[in-house]
C-alpha positions as CSV (number, residue, x, y, z in Angstrom):
1,M,17.8,14.1,2.2
2,T,18.7,12.3,5.4
3,R,16.3,11.2,8.1
4,T,17.5,12.1,11.6
5,S,14.4,11.1,13.6
6,P,13.8,7.5,14.7
7,V,12.2,4.9,12.4
8,S,9.4,4.4,14.8
9,R,8.1,5.4,18.2
10,F,8.4,1.8,19.2
11,P,11.5,-0.4,19.5
12,V,13.4,-1.3,16.4
13,P,15.6,-4.4,16.8
14,D,19.0,-4.9,15.4
15,L,19.0,-7.0,12.3
16,E,21.4,-9.5,13.9
17,A,18.9,-10.1,16.7
18,L,16.0,-11.0,14.4
19,P,14.8,-14.6,13.7
20,E,16.6,-15.9,10.6
21,D,13.4,-15.9,8.4
22,I,12.7,-12.3,9.1
23,R,16.4,-11.2,8.8
24,S,16.6,-13.1,5.4
25,R,13.4,-11.4,4.1
26,I,14.7,-7.9,5.1
27,L,18.1,-8.5,3.6
28,A,16.5,-9.8,0.4
29,V,14.4,-6.6,0.2
30,Q,17.5,-4.5,0.8
31,E,19.4,-6.3,-1.9
32,K,16.6,-5.8,-4.4
33,S,15.8,-2.2,-3.6
34,G,19.1,-0.9,-2.2
35,F,17.6,0.1,1.1
36,I,15.4,-1.3,3.9
37,P,11.9,0.1,3.9
38,N,11.2,1.5,7.4
39,I,8.0,-0.6,7.7
40,F,10.1,-3.8,7.8
41,L,12.2,-2.4,10.6
42,A,9.2,-1.1,12.5
43,L,7.3,-4.3,12.4
44,A,10.3,-6.6,13.1
45,H,10.1,-6.1,16.8
46,R,6.9,-8.3,16.8
47,P,8.0,-11.3,14.8
48,D,4.7,-13.2,14.7
49,E,2.9,-10.0,13.6
50,F,5.6,-9.3,11.0
51,R,5.1,-12.7,9.5
52,A,1.3,-12.4,9.4
53,F,1.4,-8.9,8.1
54,F,3.7,-9.6,5.2
55,A,2.0,-13.0,4.4
56,Y,-1.3,-11.2,4.0
57,H,0.3,-8.3,2.2
58,D,1.8,-10.6,-0.4
59,A,-1.4,-12.6,-0.7
60,L,-3.2,-9.4,-1.6
61,M,-0.7,-7.5,-3.6
62,E,1.4,-10.1,-5.4
63,K,-1.1,-12.6,-6.7
64,P,-2.4,-12.9,-10.2
65,G,-6.0,-11.9,-10.8
66,G,-8.4,-9.5,-12.5
67,L,-6.6,-6.5,-10.9
68,T,-3.3,-5.4,-12.2
69,K,-0.5,-4.8,-9.7
70,A,-0.7,-1.1,-10.6
71,E,-4.4,-1.0,-9.9
72,R,-3.8,-2.6,-6.5
73,E,-1.3,0.1,-5.8
74,M,-3.7,2.7,-6.9
75,I,-6.1,1.5,-4.3
76,V,-3.4,1.8,-1.6
77,V,-2.3,5.3,-2.7
78,A,-5.9,6.7,-2.9
79,T,-7.2,5.3,0.4
80,S,-3.9,6.0,2.2
81,A,-4.2,9.6,1.2
82,A,-7.7,9.7,2.5
83,N,-6.5,8.1,5.8
84,Q,-3.6,10.7,5.9
85,C,-0.9,8.0,6.0
86,Q,2.3,9.7,4.8
87,Y,4.3,6.4,4.8
88,C,1.9,4.5,2.7
89,V,1.2,7.3,0.2
90,V,5.0,7.8,-0.4
91,A,6.1,4.2,-0.3
92,H,3.2,2.8,-2.3
93,G,3.3,5.9,-4.6
94,A,6.8,4.9,-5.5
95,I,5.7,1.3,-6.2
96,L,2.8,2.6,-8.3
97,R,5.0,4.8,-10.4
98,I,7.2,1.8,-11.2
99,R,4.3,-0.6,-11.8
100,A,2.3,1.9,-13.9
101,K,5.5,3.1,-15.7
102,N,4.1,6.6,-15.1
103,P,6.1,9.2,-13.0
104,L,3.0,11.4,-12.5
105,I,0.3,8.9,-11.5
106,A,0.9,8.6,-7.8
107,D,1.0,12.3,-7.2
108,Q,-2.2,12.7,-9.2
109,I,-4.0,9.9,-7.3
110,S,-2.9,11.0,-3.9
111,A,-3.9,14.6,-4.5
112,N,-7.3,13.9,-6.1
113,Y,-7.9,10.6,-8.0
114,R,-11.0,12.2,-9.6
115,K,-8.7,14.6,-11.5
116,A,-6.0,12.0,-12.3
117,E,-5.3,10.8,-15.8
118,I,-6.8,7.3,-15.4
119,T,-9.1,5.1,-17.4
120,P,-12.9,4.9,-16.7
121,R,-12.2,1.4,-15.4
122,Q,-9.7,2.7,-12.9
123,R,-12.0,5.5,-11.9
124,V,-14.8,3.1,-11.0
125,L,-12.2,1.0,-9.1
126,L,-11.1,4.0,-7.1
127,D,-14.7,5.2,-6.5
128,F,-15.5,1.9,-5.0
129,A,-12.2,1.7,-3.0
130,M,-12.8,5.1,-1.5
131,K,-16.4,4.3,-0.6
132,A,-15.3,1.0,1.0
133,S,-12.5,3.0,2.8
134,Q,-14.6,5.9,4.1
135,E,-18.1,4.6,4.3
136,A,-18.2,0.8,4.0
137,A,-21.6,0.6,5.5
138,A,-23.0,2.5,2.5
139,V,-21.7,0.0,-0.1
140,E,-24.7,-1.4,-2.0
141,A,-25.4,-3.8,-4.8
142,S,-25.4,-0.9,-7.3
143,D,-21.7,-0.3,-6.5
144,L,-20.8,-3.9,-7.3
145,Q,-22.9,-3.6,-10.5
146,A,-20.9,-0.6,-11.6
147,L,-17.7,-2.6,-11.2
148,A,-19.2,-5.5,-13.1
149,E,-20.0,-3.2,-16.0
150,H,-16.3,-2.4,-16.2
151,G,-15.3,-6.1,-16.3
152,F,-14.5,-6.7,-12.6
153,S,-15.5,-10.1,-11.2
154,Q,-16.8,-10.8,-7.7
155,E,-13.3,-12.1,-6.8
156,D,-11.9,-8.7,-8.0
157,V,-14.4,-6.9,-5.7
158,W,-13.3,-9.1,-2.8
159,D,-9.7,-8.2,-3.6
160,M,-10.5,-4.5,-3.7
161,A,-12.3,-4.7,-0.3
162,A,-9.5,-6.8,1.3
163,I,-6.8,-4.3,0.1
164,V,-8.8,-1.4,1.5
165,A,-9.3,-3.2,4.8
166,F,-5.7,-4.4,5.1
167,F,-4.2,-0.9,4.3
168,A,-6.7,0.7,6.7
169,M,-4.9,-1.3,9.4
170,S,-1.5,-0.5,8.0
171,N,-2.3,3.2,7.8
172,R,-3.3,3.3,11.4
173,L,-0.2,1.4,12.6
174,A,2.1,3.6,10.5
175,N,0.5,6.8,11.8
176,I,0.5,5.7,15.5
177,A,4.1,4.4,15.3
178,D,5.1,7.6,13.4
179,I,6.8,5.6,10.7
180,R,8.2,8.0,8.1
181,P,9.0,7.1,4.5
182,N,12.5,6.4,3.6
183,P,14.1,9.2,1.6
184,E,14.8,6.8,-1.2
185,F,11.1,6.3,-2.0
186,Y,10.7,9.9,-3.1
187,N,12.7,9.5,-6.3
188,L,11.8,5.9,-7.3
189,G,10.0,5.7,-10.6
190,R,10.6,9.3,-11.6
């Protein structure tokens, strides 16, 4: 499967023209994964925003805490599906399959997390994430209590909300820029 359309509706700079820190990060990702995810190329034309985006991404998605890395990716996949973000569903679905060591989980969660083969803890996590994503003004103390009953701390709830908020922005940028998933994502973790 080969992509013939542009990476983005917006300019995509040549790797050689990028500031050294950004070029180095992109090349490190390419070395690790075997390809350059289109989001890196699409955001690279705005270096300050690229740095801020990936710094916050890493702060949310790569840190230790009460949420596993797979649970963090579940939030991204479920809420990105609700936001109709093809790039994030496919790209983070691949990461979820790898982190969960489950080739089916991303498809199940993106189609309908309520029918996915997940634990009760993960179900309450995704119930909260979807509510925060789609009707944040309706979040109440009882929602946080339900999370606490499944072992989630206040810090975990903050992480959930921050992931939802960050990827709401990411989903909108990816949709407006028409960033498509790299073909390589479709087979990862299967």
